[in-house]
C-alpha positions in Angstrom: 22.6 34.1 85.3 25.4 36.4 84.2 28.4 35.1 82.2 31.3 37.5 81.7 33.8 36.7 78.8 37.2 38.5 78.9 39.4 38.9 75.9 43.0 39.4 77.1 44.3 40.5 73.7 41.7 43.1 73.1 41.5 44.0 76.8 37.8 44.0 76.8 35.0 42.0 78.4 31.6 40.9 77.2 28.7 40.0 79.5 26.0 37.5 78.6 22.7 37.6 80.4 20.8 34.2 80.4 17.3 33.8 81.8 15.4 30.6 82.6 14.1 30.0 79.1 17.4 30.5 77.5 19.0 28.1 79.9 16.4 25.4 79.0 16.9 25.9 75.3 20.7 25.7 75.7 20.4 22.5 77.8 18.0 20.9 75.2 20.3 21.8 72.3 23.3 20.4 74.1 21.4 17.1 74.9 20.3 16.8 71.3 23.9 17.3 70.0 25.1 14.7 72.5 22.5 12.1 71.4 23.2 12.6 67.7 26.9 12.4 68.3 26.5 9.2 70.3 24.3 7.6 67.6 26.8 8.5 64.9 29.7 7.2 67.0 27.9 3.9 67.7 26.9 3.5 64.1 30.5 4.1 63.0 32.0 1.8 65.6 29.4 -0.9 64.7 30.1 -0.8 61.0 33.8 -0.5 61.4 33.8 -3.5 63.8 31.9 -5.6 61.2 34.3 -4.5 58.4 37.4 -5.0 60.4 36.2 -8.3 62.0 36.6 -7.2 65.6 35.8 -9.9 68.1 32.2 -10.2 69.0 30.9 -8.1 66.0 30.7 -11.0 63.6 28.0 -12.8 65.6 26.0 -9.6 66.0 26.2 -9.1 62.2 25.0 -12.6 61.5 22.0 -12.1 63.9 21.1 -8.8 62.2 21.5 -10.3 58.7 19.4 -13.3 59.7 16.7 -11.1 61.1 16.7 -9.0 58.0 16.6 -12.1 55.8 13.7 -13.4 57.8 11.8 -10.2 57.4 12.5 -10.1 53.7 11.4 -13.8 53.3 8.2 -13.1 55.2 7.4 -10.0 53.1 8.2 -12.0 49.9 6.0 -14.9 51.0 3.1 -12.5 51.8 3.4 -11.0 48.4 3.6 -14.4 46.6 0.5 -15.6 48.6 -1.4 -12.5 47.6 -0.4 -13.0 44.0 -1.4 -16.7 44.1 -4.9 -15.7 45.5 -5.2 -13.2 42.7 -4.1 -15.8 40.2 -6.8 -18.2 41.5 -9.5 -15.5 41.1 -8.3 -14.8 37.5 -8.4 -18.5 36.7 -12.0 -18.7 38.0 -12.9 -15.7 35.8 -11.3 -17.5 32.8 -13.6 -20.5 33.5 -16.6 -18.2 33.4 -15.4 -16.7 30.1 -15.0 -20.3 28.8 -18.6 -21.1 29.7 -19.8 -17.9 28.1 -17.7 -18.5 25.0 -19.2 -22.0 24.6 -22.8 -20.6 24.7 -22.0 -17.8 22.3 -20.2 -20.1 19.9 -23.3 -22.3 19.8 -25.4 -19.2 18.8 -22.8 -18.4 16.1 -23.1 -21.9 14.7 -19.6 -23.0 15.8 -18.7 -26.2 17.7 -18.8 -25.2 21.4 -16.3 -27.9 22.3 -13.7 -26.1 20.2 -13.9 -23.1 22.3 -12.4 -24.8 25.3 -8.7 -24.3 24.8 -7.5 -26.3 27.8 -8.8 -29.7 28.9 -10.8 -30.0 32.1 -9.0 -31.0 35.3 -9.7 -31.5 38.9 -9.6 -34.1 41.8 -9.1 -34.3 45.5 -6.8 -31.7 47.1 -4.0 -33.6 48.8 -1.1 -31.9 50.7 -1.5 -28.3 49.6 1.6 -26.2 49.7 2.5 -22.6 48.9 3.7 -21.8 45.4 7.2 -20.6 44.9 8.1 -17.7 42.7 9.1 -20.0 39.7 5.8 -21.9 39.9 3.8 -18.7 40.1 5.6 -17.3 37.1 4.8 -20.5 35.1 1.1 -20.2 36.1 1.0 -16.6 35.1 2.6 -17.5 31.7 0.0 -20.2 31.2 -2.8 -17.9 32.1 -1.5 -15.3 29.6 -1.4 -18.0 26.8 -4.9 -19.1 27.7 -6.2 -15.5 27.6 -4.6 -15.0 24.2 -6.3 -18.2 22.9 -9.7 -17.1 24.2 -9.3 -13.6 22.7 -8.6 -15.2 19.3 -11.6 -17.5 19.7 -13.9 -14.7 20.8 -12.7 -12.7 17.8 -13.7 -15.6 15.5 -17.1 -15.8 17.2 -17.6 -12.0 16.9 -16.7 -12.2 13.2 -19.2 -15.0 12.6 -22.0 -13.2 14.5 -21.2 -10.0 12.5 -21.5 -12.0 9.2 -24.8 -13.5 10.4 -26.1 -10.0 11.3 -25.1 -8.7 7.8 -26.7 -11.7 6.2 -29.9 -11.2 8.2 -30.0 -7.5 7.2 -29.9 -8.6 3.5 -32.9 -11.1 3.8 -36.2 -9.4 2.8 -38.2 -9.7 5.9 -39.4 -6.1 6.4 -43.0 -5.4 5.4 -42.8 -3.0 2.4 -46.1 -1.4 3.2 -47.1 -0.9 6.9 -50.5 -1.3 8.5 -52.5 -2.8 5.6 -54.3 -6.0 4.9 -52.8 -8.5 2.5 -54.4 -8.8 -0.9 -53.8 -11.5 -3.4 -51.2 -14.1 -2.3 -48.5 -16.0 -4.2 -49.6 -18.8 -6.4 -52.4 -19.7 -8.8 -55.4 -17.4 -8.9 -58.1 -16.1 -11.3 -56.6 -13.3 -13.3 -58.7 -10.1 -12.8 -58.3 -9.2 -16.5 -58.8 -12.5 -18.3 -60.9 -14.4 -15.8 -58.7 -17.4 -16.3 -56.4 -19.2 -13.9 -52.9 -17.7 -13.8 -49.8 -17.6 -11.7 -49.5 -14.7 -9.3 -45.7 -14.3 -8.7 -45.9 -12.1 -5.6 -48.2 -10.7 -2.9 -50.3 -7.6 -3.1 -50.5 -4.8 -0.5 -53.7 -2.7 -1.3 -53.2 0.9 0.0 -54.1 4.5 -0.9 -52.1 6.3 -3.6 -49.0 7.9 -2.1 -48.6 5.3 0.8 -44.9 4.9 1.5 -43.1 1.8 0.2 -39.9 0.8 2.0 -37.1 -1.6 1.2 -37.7 -5.1 2.6 -33.9 -5.4 3.1 -30.7 -3.6 2.5 -29.1 -3.8 -1.0 -28.4 -2.0 -4.2 -31.0 -0.7 -6.7 -30.5 -2.7 -9.8 -33.4 -1.5 -11.8 -35.7 1.6 -11.8 -37.9 1.7 -14.9 -41.4 1.7 -16.3 -42.7 -1.8 -17.3 -45.8 -2.4 -19.3 -47.1 -4.9 -16.7 -45.4 -3.7 -13.6 -45.8 0.0 -14.2 -43.3 2.1 -12.3 -41.0 -0.6 -10.9 -38.0 -0.8 -8.6 -35.7 -3.9 -8.2 -33.2 -4.2 -5.4 -30.3 -6.7 -5.4 -29.7 -8.0 -1.8 -26.8 -10.3 -2.7 -26.6 -14.1 -2.5 -28.8 -14.2 -5.7 -31.8 -12.6 -3.8 -33.7 -9.7 -5.2 -37.0 -7.9 -4.5 -39.3 -6.2 -6.9 -41.8 -3.4 -6.1 -44.4 -2.7 -8.8 -47.3 -0.3 -9.8 -45.7 2.7 -7.9 -47.1 6.2 -8.4 -43.7 7.7 -7.7 -40.2 6.2 -7.4 -37.7 7.9 -5.0 -34.5 6.0 -5.8 -32.5 5.3 -9.0 -30.3 2.6 -10.3 -27.1 2.2 -8.3 -28.4 3.6 -5.1 -27.6 1.8 -1.9 -30.5 1.4 0.4 -30.9 0.0 4.0 -33.7 -2.0 5.4 -36.8 0.2 5.9 -35.6 3.0 3.6 -38.3 4.8 1.7 -38.0 3.9 -2.0 -41.4 4.6 -3.6 -45.1 5.4 -3.1 -48.1 3.2 -3.8 -49.8 3.8 -7.1 -51.9 2.3 -9.9 -49.6 2.2 -12.9 -49.1 -0.7 -15.3 -51.4 -3.7 -15.4 -53.4 -2.9 -12.3 -57.1 -2.7 -11.3 -56.5 -0.3 -8.4 -53.8 1.3 -6.1 -51.6 -1.3 -4.5 -48.1 -2.6 -4.2 -47.2 -5.8 -6.0 -44.2 -7.3 -4.1 -42.0 -10.1 -5.4 -39.0 -12.0 -4.0 -36.7 -13.6 -6.6 -33.9 -16.1 -5.9 -31.6 -16.6 -8.9 -34.3 -14.9 -10.9 -37.1 -17.3 -10.0 -40.1 -15.9 -8.1 -40.5 -17.3 -4.6 -43.3 -17.0 -2.1 -42.6 -13.7 -0.2 -44.6 -15.0 2.8 -41.8 -17.4 3.6 -39.5 -14.5 4.1 -41.9 -12.1 5.7 -43.0 -14.8 8.2 -39.8 -14.3 10.2 -41.0 -10.7 10.9 -43.2 -10.8 14.1 -45.2 -7.8 12.8 -46.6 -9.9 10.0 -48.7 -11.7 12.5 -50.5 -8.4 13.1 -51.5 -8.2 9.4 -54.7 -10.0 8.6 -54.7 -12.2 5.5 -58.1 -11.3 4.3 -58.1 -11.0 0.5 -59.9 -8.0 -1.1 -60.8 -8.2 -4.8 -57.8 -9.7 -6.7 -55.3 -7.2 -8.2 -52.2 -7.9 -10.2 
């Protein structure tokens, strides 16, 4: 196709040569411009008709608004229902936390009934209906308060369990000498030096010189000295008026004021002081009064593996 354009003022002509592809592109562009213009005109006329209140447009506007409101209500209801299901799952999880809290509270020595922050409820489901937004908000607020109460309670339980753990770590239950047979026990016995009946205020752990001696519990070294009867001696204060004494050591590895943990190396077995052979004399004192160490060591399961045969008495 040839198109000739003539300019009368400039007295010249210009020829345009259009082939098939150019014609198709021109037709498509013209159609697109016509469609966009129609849509814009329709949109303008529709909005203008609604604003100006032209006859017939008000009913159309109400239909459109009603449809939009219905879509919005359906979308909102779907979201509320999804949130309500999620809320139910969270409430079920809170019930599991309540059950766990009751069991843990019992282990911590607390009254399990006090853990339940809300009373039990239930019954037959009659006439279920969807929650509205206000009711959902109230339920979420209640769940938030319940969660805060449970966090507070679990914090109390954690604190109590931590205190119990600390207290247990300060009770002398660790064997001060490993893998040995017990010698003389606590109580009356025949004194190896005098041959007369006398009180033995601890238990003996016969072992070779240099055998490690460890702290039976954590605490602070309150004495490290040489005693005429106990020889090289260490005393550890564990708090709550409980102390342990380690006697006849060949070498002491701690000094007064040191902080030790359960199982820390504090000395080595020896034969110093009033002793007939190398061994550890171990005492437990409560408010300064010697107690039977076996009562404390009995809570350690490894004690069951130590035979209680008594070699010749040593002090």
